[in-house]
ZALOKOL-618867 format. One record per residue (C-alpha): residue in one letter; chain; z, y, x; residue number from 1. Coordinates in Angstrom, 3 decimals. Each point is the difference from the previous one (the first is absolute). Layout:
BEGIN
<r aa="A" ch="A" Z="Z" Y="Y" X="X" i="NUM"/>
...
***
This chain:
BEGIN
<r aa="M" ch="A" Z="84.828" Y="117.626" X="88.091" i="1"/>
<r aa="E" ch="A" Z="1.703" Y="-1.425" X="3.024" i="2"/>
<r aa="E" ch="A" Z="3.201" Y="-1.899" X="-0.643" i="3"/>
<r aa="H" ch="A" Z="2.253" Y="2.305" X="2.030" i="4"/>
<r aa="K" ch="A" Z="-1.343" Y="3.048" X="-1.862" i="5"/>
<r aa="E" ch="A" Z="0.653" Y="-1.709" X="-3.311" i="6"/>
<r aa="E" ch="A" Z="3.606" Y="-0.686" X="1.039" i="7"/>
<r aa="K" ch="A" Z="0.502" Y="3.642" X="0.949" i="8"/>
<r aa="L" ch="A" Z="-1.351" Y="1.130" X="-3.367" i="9"/>
<r aa="K" ch="A" Z="2.311" Y="-2.437" X="-1.770" i="10"/>
<r aa="R" ch="A" Z="3.004" Y="1.274" X="1.938" i="11"/>
<r aa="F" ch="A" Z="-0.831" Y="3.601" X="-0.833" i="12"/>
<r aa="G" ch="A" Z="-0.550" Y="-0.932" X="-3.635" i="13"/>
<r aa="L" ch="A" Z="3.351" Y="-1.715" X="-0.214" i="14"/>
<r aa="H" ch="A" Z="1.647" Y="3.096" X="1.498" i="15"/>
<r aa="I" ch="A" Z="-1.682" Y="2.237" X="-2.582" i="16"/>
<r aa="K" ch="A" Z="1.023" Y="-2.300" X="-2.839" i="17"/>
<r aa="M" ch="A" Z="3.617" Y="-0.018" X="1.241" i="18"/>
<r aa="L" ch="A" Z="0.006" Y="3.832" X="0.143" i="19"/>
<r aa="R" ch="A" Z="-1.441" Y="0.200" X="-3.508" i="20"/>
<r aa="T" ch="A" Z="2.485" Y="-2.450" X="-1.464" i="21"/>
<r aa="E" ch="A" Z="2.936" Y="1.694" X="1.736" i="22"/>
<r aa="L" ch="A" Z="-1.105" Y="3.211" X="-1.714" i="23"/>
<r aa="N" ch="A" Z="-0.277" Y="-1.829" X="-3.344" i="24"/>
<r aa="L" ch="A" Z="-3.605" Y="1.074" X="-0.358" i="25"/>
<r aa="S" ch="A" Z="-2.741" Y="-2.026" X="-1.636" i="26"/>
<r aa="Q" ch="A" Z="-3.499" Y="-0.208" X="1.494" i="27"/>
<r aa="D" ch="A" Z="-1.151" Y="2.086" X="-2.972" i="28"/>
<r aa="T" ch="A" Z="2.525" Y="2.730" X="0.776" i="29"/>
<r aa="V" ch="A" Z="-1.030" Y="0.111" X="3.657" i="30"/>
<r aa="A" ch="A" Z="-3.615" Y="0.387" X="-1.089" i="31"/>
<r aa="L" ch="A" Z="0.903" Y="2.731" X="-2.494" i="32"/>
<r aa="N" ch="A" Z="2.031" Y="1.906" X="2.610" i="33"/>
<r aa="S" ch="A" Z="-2.909" Y="-0.105" X="2.450" i="34"/>
<r aa="D" ch="A" Z="-3.204" Y="2.062" X="-0.036" i="35"/>
<r aa="K" ch="A" Z="-2.644" Y="-2.751" X="-0.107" i="36"/>
<r aa="L" ch="A" Z="1.582" Y="-3.436" X="0.160" i="37"/>
<r aa="I" ch="A" Z="-0.296" Y="-2.525" X="-2.784" i="38"/>
<r aa="K" ch="A" Z="2.327" Y="-2.901" X="-0.696" i="39"/>
<r aa="A" ch="A" Z="-2.558" Y="-2.507" X="1.386" i="40"/>
<r aa="T" ch="A" Z="-0.020" Y="1.844" X="3.332" i="41"/>
<r aa="V" ch="A" Z="3.782" Y="-0.047" X="0.231" i="42"/>
<r aa="S" ch="A" Z="-0.054" Y="-3.720" X="-0.814" i="43"/>
<r aa="D" ch="A" Z="-2.666" Y="-0.701" X="2.654" i="44"/>
<r aa="I" ch="A" Z="2.013" Y="1.865" X="2.628" i="45"/>
<r aa="E" ch="A" Z="3.210" Y="-1.864" X="-0.843" i="46"/>
<r aa="N" ch="A" Z="-1.794" Y="-3.327" X="0.100" i="47"/>
<r aa="G" ch="A" Z="-1.595" Y="0.713" X="3.383" i="48"/>
<r aa="K" ch="A" Z="-3.515" Y="0.061" X="-1.449" i="49"/>
<r aa="R" ch="A" Z="-0.837" Y="3.565" X="0.940" i="50"/>
<r aa="N" ch="A" Z="-0.296" Y="1.653" X="3.403" i="51"/>
<r aa="L" ch="A" Z="0.696" Y="3.512" X="-1.157" i="52"/>
<r aa="S" ch="A" Z="-1.307" Y="3.276" X="1.419" i="53"/>
<r aa="F" ch="A" Z="2.187" Y="2.850" X="1.222" i="54"/>
<r aa="T" ch="A" Z="-0.605" Y="2.020" X="-3.187" i="55"/>
<r aa="T" ch="A" Z="1.016" Y="-2.987" X="-2.104" i="56"/>
<r aa="L" ch="A" Z="3.179" Y="-0.299" X="2.080" i="57"/>
<r aa="L" ch="A" Z="0.779" Y="3.664" X="-0.750" i="58"/>
<r aa="D" ch="A" Z="-0.668" Y="-0.524" X="-3.701" i="59"/>
<r aa="L" ch="A" Z="2.144" Y="-3.150" X="-0.053" i="60"/>
<r aa="A" ch="A" Z="2.841" Y="1.959" X="1.616" i="61"/>
<r aa="K" ch="A" Z="-0.332" Y="2.654" X="-2.685" i="62"/>
<r aa="G" ch="A" Z="0.052" Y="-2.653" X="-2.709" i="63"/>
<r aa="L" ch="A" Z="3.230" Y="-1.466" X="1.447" i="64"/>
<r aa="G" ch="A" Z="1.541" Y="3.439" X="0.612" i="65"/>
<r aa="K" ch="A" Z="0.397" Y="-0.769" X="3.691" i="66"/>
<r aa="H" ch="A" Z="-1.106" Y="1.618" X="3.226" i="67"/>
<r aa="P" ch="A" Z="-2.996" Y="-1.918" X="1.442" i="68"/>
<r aa="K" ch="A" Z="1.952" Y="-0.899" X="3.135" i="69"/>
<r aa="E" ch="A" Z="2.473" Y="-1.907" X="-2.168" i="70"/>
<r aa="L" ch="A" Z="-2.815" Y="-2.293" X="-1.066" i="71"/>
<r aa="L" ch="A" Z="-0.646" Y="-0.873" X="3.636" i="72"/>
<r aa="D" ch="A" Z="3.652" Y="-0.559" X="0.902" i="73"/>
<r aa="Y" ch="A" Z="0.156" Y="-3.793" X="-0.086" i="74"/>
<r aa="D" ch="A" Z="-0.063" Y="-2.902" X="2.426" i="75"/>
<r aa="F" ch="A" Z="-3.567" Y="-0.905" X="0.887" i="76"/>
<r aa="D" ch="A" Z="-1.698" Y="-1.713" X="2.899" i="77"/>
<r aa="L" ch="A" Z="-1.668" Y="2.340" X="2.469" i="78"/>
<r aa="G" ch="A" Z="-1.779" Y="-2.905" X="1.668" i="79"/>
<r aa="S" ch="A" Z="-3.598" Y="0.245" X="1.119" i="80"/>
<r aa="E" ch="A" Z="-2.709" Y="0.232" X="-2.613" i="81"/>
***
């Protein structure tokens, strides 16, 4: 994976982890609240190791009890790919 893509995934993962910890939710709880996520997937997302699909984003939002747009409301670089 290209370095700039890895950085973007890490930034998104940090944002998700911050949301989860602000809500006092464990990775297990997020997975249980979702339809198909497992703890390992939540961990991979938070650690920037997974480039998730749209349906996974929706399921992650459900697991966090947030609207999907809230998961995308963070400071990220819109630079060229």
